[in-house]
N, C-alpha and C positions, 0 to 999 in steps of 0.2 A: 754665862748667857742670862741667867735670872738677875744677877747683880747689875748687868748693863740695863736690862729693862726696867728695874727698880729706879736706877739712877736717871734714866731717861724720863720716866714718869714723874720723878720728884722734880726734875728741871722744868718740865711742861707745867706742873701743877703750881710751882713758885712763880714762874713767869706769868701764868694766868692770875694768880693773886695780885701781883704787882700791877698787872694791866687793869684789874677791876678796882684797885684802890687809888689809882691816879685821879688827879682833880678833874672834875667835869669841865667840859668847854662851856664858855659863856654863850649867850644867845646873840649872834652877831647882827650888826646893822648891815643893811645892803648899800654898797657904794653907789655914788651918783644917783641917789634916790631921795625922795621926800617922805618922812615919817608920818604915817597916818595918825591924825588926832580924833578919828571917829570912835563912837562908844564901843563898837564891837573889837576894835583894836587897842582899846585902853582899859577903861575901868570894867567893863562887862567881861573881858578875858584878859586879865592882867599878866597871864603867862604868855601871851602871843604878841606878835608884833606885825603891823601892816606897813607896806611901803607902796608908794606910787613911783613908777619908774618908766624909763624909755629903753631899758636893757632888754635884750632877747633872752629867750629861755636858757639857751646855752651860756650866755654871760651871767645871768642870775645864779644858776647852779654852780658854775665854776667859781664865782665870787664867794658865795656862801660855803662851798665845800672847802675853799682855801682858808677860810676863817673859822669854820666850826671843826677845830682840830684838838686832838689830844697829843701831848708831847711826853716822851720819856727821855728825859735829858735834852739832848739836841735832836733827838730822832722824832719826826712826826709820824705817828701811827696812821696807817691808811684806813680810810672809811670806804664804804661803798654805797652805791645808790640803787634805790628800788623804784620802779616805775609803777604807778597805780592807775586804774580807770578813774576818770573825772567824777564818776558817780559816787566814789567812796569818799570824796571830800567832805560830805555831809557827816559822815560817821567819824572820820579819822581827824578832821580839823575842827569844823563846827557846821551846824546846820545853816541853810539859807546862805550858802557861800557859792558865788559863781566860780567856774573853774574851766580852764583849758588844759591844764596839766597839773598833776599831782605827783611829786617824787619825794622820796624819803632818804635822807643822809644817815647812814646807820653805823653805829660802832656796836658790834654784836655783844650781847649780854650786858650793855650799859645804856647808852643814850641813843636817841634818834632825833632828827629834825625834819618835820614835814614841811615842804615848800609848795605851796598852792599858788598858781599863776592864773590870772584872769586877764585875757587880751580880746577885748571885744572884736577888733579887727579880724582876728583869726578864728573866732567862734563859728563853728558850723552852723548854728542857728541863724547866723547873720549873713551867710554866704550868698544868698540870693538877693540881698539888698544892695542898693547903690552905695558907693563908698561914703557919700555925704549922709546917707540915712543910718549908717552904723552908729549906735550909741557911743557917745565919748565919756570917758571917765576923767574926773578932774578933782584937784584938791586946791582950795582956796583961789579958784579961777585959772589954774594953770591945767592945761590938758596933758594927759599922760597916755602912753600906750598900754601900760599894764598895772595892774594891782597885785602885789605880791603879799601873801600871808604866811607868816612863820608860826609854826607850833612845835615847841620842844616836847619830847617825851623822855622822861628819865625814870630810873629805878633807884630804890634805896640801896646803900652800900650792903646792909645785912642781907637783903634778898639776893643781890648779885653773888655774894660770897656763899650763901646757902646753896644756890643752884650750882655753883662751881664745885662745891664740896660734894654734892650729890652725883655729879656727873662721873666722878671717878669710880665709886662703888658700882653704879649702875652699869658703866662700861665694862668693869671686870665681870659682873653677873652675866651680861650678854655674851661676853667672851667664853665664860664657862659653859653657857647654854649652848653656844656654837659648837664647842668641842665635844660636848656630850651628844649632840645631834649628828656630829661628823662620825664619832665613834659608833654610835648605834646603827648608822646607815652602812658603815663598813661591816659590822657584825651581821646585819641582815643580808648583806651581799655575799659573805663567806658561807652562810647557812644554805643558800640556794644552790 
């Protein structure tokens, strides 16, 4: 039984190490969109990208999630998405950024891609305005429905591996503590 547990843990450990050392995904471009050349999307924040688009929120997120991928051979590893309150865009993407939605495409223990979308026509603060009075967003004279800002967040390889290496002894210590607590409670139960 112990040998099986050791082999299972070794397989999980090595699989995790391989996952953590795979090449990082690149910061994708958004399909059917115009790349922003504004200062906040270029030289002020060189790690970020901005796009003007007529795509809906679901189209934007599907497109980016299909491009922000990590492959192990021919296998595309799954990512998942986290939804945030729009007020957090100031902290997670950058300050002074309008937002209707903020989601994160996540590869646990590795990279994330924050996707901030600003759609003035869907903004609650403009809900009482007539359609013609809602502010328009444009790039080089072309009006778009949305401005999408992408911010990647990555970690260094050594920090990923350090955390992964520390998870295993920590898990073992928690397991031993659980067994100790369980045996102590049984002993107290038999004394009564």
